C-alpha angles and dihedrals in degrees: 000000000000122000120229095264096050091044091054092046091049090053092049093048092048092047094050091048094049095040088053094044101040105013127250098281096046095051109084129204088247091053092051093046091048094052092044092048093234138116115269087237088068090064090052090048096053103030107014093225144350093282089053089052091049092050092049092052094049097043093046091051094046093046091055092042096052092042088055091051091048092052091049097048090049088066094060094094091053103039102023132251097275095053089043091053092050089049091048092054092048093047096047096046093048092044089055090047093052091048096036100147092046093046096047094046093045093050087054091050091053089064090062124083110234138136091251092051092048090053091050092046089055094049120023099026089046087055090050091052090048093054093048091047093048093051096045093045090048089053093049091048093050093045092245092114132044117247103268137164098271097205092048093047092049088053091052092047092047089053092054094045094048097044095089088058100039094045098034095121093046091048093049100042101038106021098031089230117138118207093204093063119099092215093056091046091053091049092048091049089056090055092050090049090053089055091049093050093051100040107028115016129080105239097239092050092049093048093048091049093050091049090052092048092050091048090054094046 
């Protein structure tokens, strides 16, 4: 018999799998309960209904994601903006890899217009924008980054960071690249870092940062 923690986790895992496979509206409470091996009443007990389960999945993911960004940006004063940006890219890409089903489903949900999505856009995605802005502006101020249009650069960076999720099927079926693999994520992070070095970072800051990273490896 499952304890309360494992029951809740089983429901969340089953829901994310079925939401990703079928879509939110096509996945029923009975489907989720069947895959999780629990009684449908358990879902009502923990989450009230399917919308409550959806909200829990999105909020939990976004809380962890923005907390990770906050912790990373806080290191900019100590390690410098360039190193912090490299670390941010690594942390975000690997966070998405570890939570692949959650990340891919949630990115799809953000494209839909709903009250829940609007609430999240005004809270968690606003936090995300703030952390990117803070890091880029810190880098420009400390002469580690070139003066760029911060909103435009955030849009470019977001596109690169979300590509492994948005194009996961294309990557797997046509390029034989699997977004859930750590090796692929590391290789992709190197490509993003190359973009950052050429389009954002002052050459001396980027070189110094890479030398420091190699020395610590």
